[in-house]
N, C-alpha and C positions, 0 to 999 in steps of 0.2 A: 279343144285348140288342139293344135298338133305341138309334140313332144318339141321339135324341135324351135319352132318358134317361140316356146316357153323357157328353153336352156338361157338364150341370149339373155332374157330380161334377169334369170335368177343371177345368174355368174354377175352380171352390171350393177345387182344389189349388194353381191360378196365382197366383190373388191370397193364397194363404197363402204362398206363396215368396214373393211378392215383399215383403208384409209382414215376413217374416224375416229379408228384405236388408235390407231399411231399419233395421231393429231391431239387427240386428248390426253395420251399419257403425254406426250413433248412438252404442251401445255403445263400438265402438273408438276412434270420435272422444272421446268422454268421458273414456274412460280417458287417453289419450295428454293432451290437456289436464288432467285432474287430477294428472297425475305429472310433467308439466311447471311447473304450476304450482306444486304442491306443493315439488319439487325447487328449483323458481328460488328459494320464499321461505325454504326455512331455509338455504339456500347466503347472502342476502341478510343473513340474521339474524348468521347468524357473521361478518360481514362481506368475504365473499368473492364481491364484487361483479364482478369481473375473470372470474369465469367464464359461460360460452357453455352454455346447456341446448336440446335440442331431443327432441321424442320421434317414434319411428316406430314405431307401434303399441306392442307391450310394452316397448320399447327405449327407452332415454336414454341420450343421447348429450351429453358433457361439451364443450365447445373452450373455448379462448381461450390465453393466455401465464402462465402462474403465475409469480409473483413468486422462487418459492422451490419447491425438490422438498418442502419440509414442507410447505407451502402447497396443492400439487397432491394430495399425500394427505390432508390436510384437507377437500377437494375431495369427493374421493371417498368419504369415511368418511362425510361429510356425506348425501352422493347415496344410498348405502347404507341410510341411517337412514329413507329416504322410502319406496323401492320395494327392491324385490331385490338385491342387489347382482352379481347375474347377468345381469338386467337392463341393468345399466350401462356404457356406452360408452366407451372411456375415449380420445379424441383430442386431450388438452390436451398443452402443449408448458411448457419451463422456462425461464423467464429468465435469459440467458447471465450466469453471475456471473464476477466481477473476479477474476483470481487472490488469494489471501488475502494480505498483507502480510506478508514477514519478520519476526518477535518483534527488537528490538534487542540484543542480544547486550553483553554487560557481566561484568564482574568486581570484585568488592572484596575485594584482597587485605590484611590486618591482619597485621601483624607487630611484637613484641611480645618482654619477657623471658620470656613466657611459652609461644611457639610460634609458629606461623603458622596462619592460618585465611583459606579463600578462600571464599566465595559466589558464587551468578551464574549465570548463561547461557552456554555456550559453544555453537558448532557440532557437530553428532555425529558429521562427519570429525576434529575434532581428536584431536591423538595421546592420550589422556588418562592413559595408562601413563607417556609421557614425561614429561607433565606433573606425575604425584603425584610422580614420582622425583624431578625436578627442585627440586619444594618441600622435600620428605624431607629431601635433602641439604642444601639451606639449614637449616632448621629444626635438624639436627645431631641433638643427643641431647634437645633440646625435642619436645614435640607438634604434632600436625601434624594439622588438621581439616580434611578436605575434604565443602563443602557443594554443589558443583557441579551444575547441571541441564544437559541438553542437548537440541537441538532440531533435527531432521532438517530444516536448511535451510542452502542454498550459503554457504560462508566469504563475507563481504563484505571487500572491498578495504579492506585497512590493519589488518584485526585481526590477521595472523601477526608482522605489525611490531610494532604496538601490546605486545601480550603477553610477545613475546622480551622489547621493551625495559624491560618491567615487571620480569620476573624476575631480566632482569641487575642492574636499578636495587637489587631488593631486597638483592644483595651488599653494596652500598655502604651500606644503612640497618638499622640493629639496631631501630629504633624509627621504623615509619613505615605508611601509610595509603596504598594503592596504588589508583586507579581506572581500569578500562579500558575501552576504549570502542576499536569501528573505526576507527582513524585517531586516537586521543586516548589521551592519558594526565594522570593527573592523579596529584601524589605532595605528600601532606600529612605530613612529617614534622619533628622535631625534632635539631637538633646537639647537640653539647655546647659548643662556644664560638662567636662569631663568624667564628674565622677559618675556622673549618670550616663552618661553612655558606657561604661565598663558594668554598668549596676543593667542599665538593658542589654546588654551583649550576654550578659551571665542568665538573666533572665532568661531572654529567648533561646540559646542555647541548650538550657537544661530543661525546656518544656516542648522541646520538639520534639514529635513522636520518633519512634523507630524506623529506620530505612528512607526518614525525609532531608532531603539534600537542603540544606537549609544558607544562605548568602546573604550576608549583614554587611551593609553600609551606612552606618551610624554615624554621623559628624557631631560636633559640637563647637558651636559659634566662639571666635576668640573673646576672650572675658575683658572685660574693661576695669582697666588697672588705675587705680585712685589710692594715693600719690601714684604716677609711672616712675617706679623704685629703681633703682641699679646702687648695689654696693660693693665695692672691689677693694679686697684685701694682699697685701703683700709686706708677709712677716718674718720672723723665724719658722714659722709651721708649713711656709710656701705663698704661694699665691692661688687666690681662690675668688668664688664670689658668694657674698651673704644672701644677695640677690640680685635678679637679673633680668632685664625690660629689654623687649625692641618692640618696633612695629609693625616690622616685614621680615619675611625671612630672611632676605636678603641682608638688612642690618644684624641680626642675629647672628649671622656667619661672621660679619666685619666684628664685631665685639668680641666673638670667641677667639678669630683670628688673633686678635691683638692682644689678649693675654696670654694664647700660645708663645706669641713673638715675645711677649714681655718674661716668659719662662713658667707657664702653668702648663704641667701636666696631665693635670686630672682631666676627664673630660667635660667640658663645662656646659653647664644646660643654662639656656633660655627663654622663658616666657615672654611667646608673642601674643600682643593682645591691644587693644585699643585705649587712647586717653593721651598719647603721646601728644608734649607742647609742642612741638617741632618736628617736621621732614628731617632734621639736620641733628637727628637725635643722636644717630650713631656717630655721626662726626665729632660731636661734644663727647662721648663717652670714650670713642680713641684716643682725643686730644689729655684728656683726663687720666686714662691708662699709662698714657709716655710720659705725663707729667709726674705720677708716682713711681714709676720706674728709675726714671732719671734722679727723684730724689735718694735712691736707694730703698726704697721701703715706703709705708703708711696708708692710709685709705683714701678711698674718696665715695663717696656717697652721694649720688641723685635722685633729688625728690621733686617730681615735676621738673621746673625750669631751675630750682634751687640748687647748686653745686656745691659742696664743703669738702674741703681737702685739710688732712690731718696728717701730718708728718711726723717721723718717727723724733720722738726726747731724745732730743743729741742731734738731732741734725743739723748742720752749720747754718747760722744765717745768713750768708752770702749766697749759697745755693738755692735757699729755699729761696729768698726773696727772685733770683735769677727765673728759676721754674716757674712760680708763681706768676711775678711776672709776665711773661710771655704767654701761659695760660691763659691769663685776663685780655691777653688781645686777640687771640687768635679765635677764644669761644663764638660762638654766633652773638647777638646782641640781645637775644633773647633769654640767656643763661646769666644767675647772678652767681658771682662766687664769692665763697665767704674761705678762707686758710689760715689756719693753726698748726702754730709750731707750738706745743706744750714746752712750760718751763722745766727747769730740773726740781727733783722735789729736794725738800727740805729732809735730811734724815732724823731730825728730831720731832717729825707732827708725825701722830699716830693717825691713820685715815679711818674716820667715823665708817661704819658699813650697818648695811642690812641684810641679813640670808635670807630665802626663803625656799624651801626644800619640798621635791614632789617625789614622794615613793612608789616604786612599781603599783604597791597596793592600795595606791588614791590618796593615800596618807600626807597632809600638810603640815610641817614645821615654821613658824617664824620665829626668828632670832633676829639679835642684834641691838640697834637703836633705832628710836623712835622722838620725835620732837616733843611731842604732849600725849597727853592721855586723849583726845579727841582725835589725833593722828593714829594713835594704835587701835581704838574703837572703829575706824573708821575704815582701817586694811581688815581690822578680822572679819566686820561683816564682807569686804569685801571678798575676801579669801571663801568666806562660806558660801556664798552667790555662786562662785568659780568650780568650787570643787567639794561644796557638801557643806553642811552646817556638822555634822558630825563628826568628819573628817580633819578639821583646824586646829593647830594648836599653838599659841600667842606667847610665846616667852622672851617676846622684844622687852628692853627695860628703855624709859623714857630716858633722855639726856640731852644736855645746853651744848650750847653753839653750832647747832645743824644748820644748814642753808636753809633759805626760806622756801624754795621748791625742792624740798627736801620729800614731802607728801609726795608731791606730783611723779618722784622718782620712785617711790616705793611703788604708788598703786601701778603703775607703768610698767614697773618689772614683774607685779603679779600678774598683770594683764598677760603678758609676754608667757610669762610660767604656762600658761593657760590652754599654748597653742601645743605644749609638750606631754606626754606618756607617760615620763617623767625623768628628774633632771632637778637645776638649782640657778636660782639668779641671786646675784650679788649686787648692792648697789653701792656704790661709794658716790661723795662728794662731785667726782670727776669721772668716773668712767661707770661701765655698767656690764655684766657678762653673764649671758644665758647659754647653757650648758645641758645637755640631757640628750634621750630618745622621745623620736615621734611617727607618728603612723602618715604624715600628712608631710606628702613630698616637696607641698608651695610651703613647711612650716617658715624654712630661714627667711623665706621673701616677704613673708607674713611679718613677721616678727622684725625684719628692719624697717619695713614700712612703718608699723606702730612706732617706733622709737624713733624714728626720723621726723613724724609726724607730733608724737609729743612732747621730745626733748628738742628738736631743732637737728637739722643736717652737721651742725657742724659738733656735737657732743662725741665723745668717744663710747664707743660699746663695742663689745664681743660678744660673736653668738661663734658658739660650738655645738650645733645641735646635727646628732644623725636622724635618716632615716634610716626604718627597720619594715621591711616588706611584712614582717608579721604583724607589727601595730596598726597597718592601716587596715583599716577596717569594710575596705572592697577587698584591695589588691592584697590584703592577707590571707581571704578565705582561700581553702585548699582547694584545689582541682579534684573534680571525679575520682582521676587515677589517683590521687594522691589519698582522696577519702578511702579507698578500697585497699591501695596496700595499709595504710594506719591499719584498718577493721582484721586484716591477715595478719596482721604481727601480734594484735592482742590472741586472737586467733590461737595462732602457732604458740602465744606461749601460755594461756588459759584457756582453754576447751572449754567450747557448750557443750556441759552434758546432760543425758535424761538418766532419770530412773529408768532401771531394767525393763525391756520390752514395752514401754511406755511413752507418748509424747509429750512427760511432763516433767519440766525444766530441771535439775538439781539445783538445790539450796545454794550447791558452794558454787553453781553457776550465775549465782544472780550478780554478784559484783562485776562479773564479766559483762552483762547484758547493761549495766548500767555505764561503764567505760564506752560500749558500744553506742549506746542511744546518745550521751553525749558528741560524741565525733558525728554521728549525722545529723544532731543538729547545729551543729558548725558547719557539715556541709550543705544547707537545704534542701531542695528537691532534688532528687536523684533518681533517674530510670533504676531501680535494682532489683536483681533475682536473688531471692533468698533459698539455697540449694540444701537440702536434707539427702543424703547420704547414707546407703547402712552396708553392713558387709554381707554375705552371700550365704548365712544359714539362715534354714527356715525355707517357706517357700518363695518364690521369686514377687507372687501376689502381694501377699504379705508384707513383705519389706517394702514393696511400693509404697504401698498404701501405708504403712510407719514414716517413712522418709516425707510422704506430703502432709501429713500431722506436723510432725517435727517441725518441719519446715512452717508450718501455719502459727504453730504455736510461737514460733520465736517473735511472726508477725504481730501477734495478740499483745507480747511481752513488749513491741516496740510502741506500740499505738496507747498500751499503760505509762509507756514514760515520756509520752505526749509527743512521740515523734513524726512529724509527718508523713504519712504511709502510703500516701494516696495515688504513688507511682511506682512503687513496691510489689513484685510478685513471688508469693510463695510458691514452689514446685518441687516435690519428690522426683529422685531419680532413682531410688530403692539401689539394688547392686550394680547398677550398669554402669558406672564410669569409675571404679575401682583405682585408688593411689596408691595401693600397698600390698602383698599378697595375701589373700586369705586363707592358706594354709597354718598361718601362724597366729598366735594369740595377740602379738604387738600388731601384727598386718590389719588383723580385722578392728581392732583399735583405731588405728589408723583411718579406715576406711568406713566409719561411724561418726559422721562429722557433718557441721553445718559450713556453708561457705558462702557469701555474701559476693556478687558480681555484679559490674555494672552491664545493662543492658545497651550496647552499643548498635549505632545505625549500620543497615545491612550495605553494604555495597550496592550503589544503584546502578544498573543498567542502563546505557543512553537509549532510546526510546526514536523509534523512525522518525521524521520529520515529514507534516504533514500539513497542510491548510485546507480552508474554503477553496482557493482557487486551484489547489488540486482534484476536487472534485466538480469542479467546474468546467476543468481541463479534460477529464477523462471523458466526460458526460457530451462533449462537443467534438470528440476527436475523433467521428467518424466524418463528419462535416468539413472539418479542418484538411483531415486528408483527402479527402474529395477534391480541394481547392488545391490543395500544394501539389500533388500529383503529376498535374498534366502541366507542369513549368517545370519536373526532372527530367 
């Protein structure tokens, strides 16, 4: 074949190859551009603008930082809808996520006459078997319902103390709702009486672990007052209530206000209770107090619906008749009024009298007049039953001419005396006087109710009883701070000393230990730290050990004196906390000491709020973001 004929054919093949190469390259570029643009558009349409797209031949590469794993997967799905999923190369990263906050562990415990129920969220590591066993034990024969859920998160600080205290408190609370959180316990309960309320608050506050935030809301029901009694007096000693009862807070304020308007200066108190004979009680009391004021003095006694008005001796008959007449017409129909104007005394009449005295030591002496031997024996036996058989001495004599109700008046006087810590009762045919001291804030009201019910509302009696907090078996207890101060005063005056270089308490300090033990017995259960301190002489390690041994020795001495020390701690501080200069003998002597310090709860820092809802929100954050972004 000729070369001239071969050359055109080769040229044609070459031109065809160049054209084919150009066409192929253009096709690849077009496919890359269309793939990249298509994937970019679908990602933008779905709000996945953070994803970066690049094409290399038939492959599409996705890069960028995805906010969540869910959004990364959405980007891959979107790209796969435009090109073959096998052509998608994933080089995306997922943004680091903060740890999901733990939920707020809490429990609500409800106890009533039907049983115990508990609902809430507790840590998975809690001993559920032990919890159920304890709740079942508290419920006894009643029903126990367990609705607790668990979450696998670390147990927060303060959770165990809070839950343990809550369960221990249920043993003291037959009807209560207890809310438990880490470091916090809120108790809502009802006591049977105001005295029980005070005692429950004292016990719960003293038994709470250190650092636990305890909130108490304990209420006591209104007492049932039988009879519903009020006694108002206006005499030379001023204006006062011996007893005051009201059915509502509004009625109490009305009664106290009318007494203030009449001139009462003292802050009157009134018991709000149940058993009122009529809703118009306050109106009747206001009318009666106004009547006493109009008479210029006297006394009025309400015992349920019976009203007795006693005017002062010497009150004008005309004024008495006018005031009593108006009061009779104005009182609500349910009330029955008895009004008495005492007759003038005859100078030559010597009053018959019986006197009973109760000393602060509990000794009782009876003297004066008795109607007969049987009455004297009865009074002696009754007094012994009230005050103790070995404390009563009867020096009364038998006399003639006494009223028929003398025995009743004597026994009623002794019963009234039983409401006092010390005092006296004087009984005459016309009057009865009770005076003394008591630790019961309601003693005046109780005595007035007693005398009105036993002797009659119209009888004249004088009650002069003073409440003293130190005699109150509940309120009179010293506070923890007062206990700490009392012990500090004793130690400051009479130091607890030890034998030289020994933990043995010196014999001269045993009396001091007795006095401290007496105080601690009165204080009840305290959280107390017995601290041992030394001077700086000798090695530091030896001083620390000696101070620890001395503190433990004091603790053992208290146990020997039957002091409840379950909540006490003995701790030695060695020479670490001097209170004087160790360079002088007097300073070293001062530094060698024992101190009693209350263990006080540490301030509780607030914990961040977190709930199970927050866990769910964070777990679904990705999907929510994907849904919300397009609308922005």
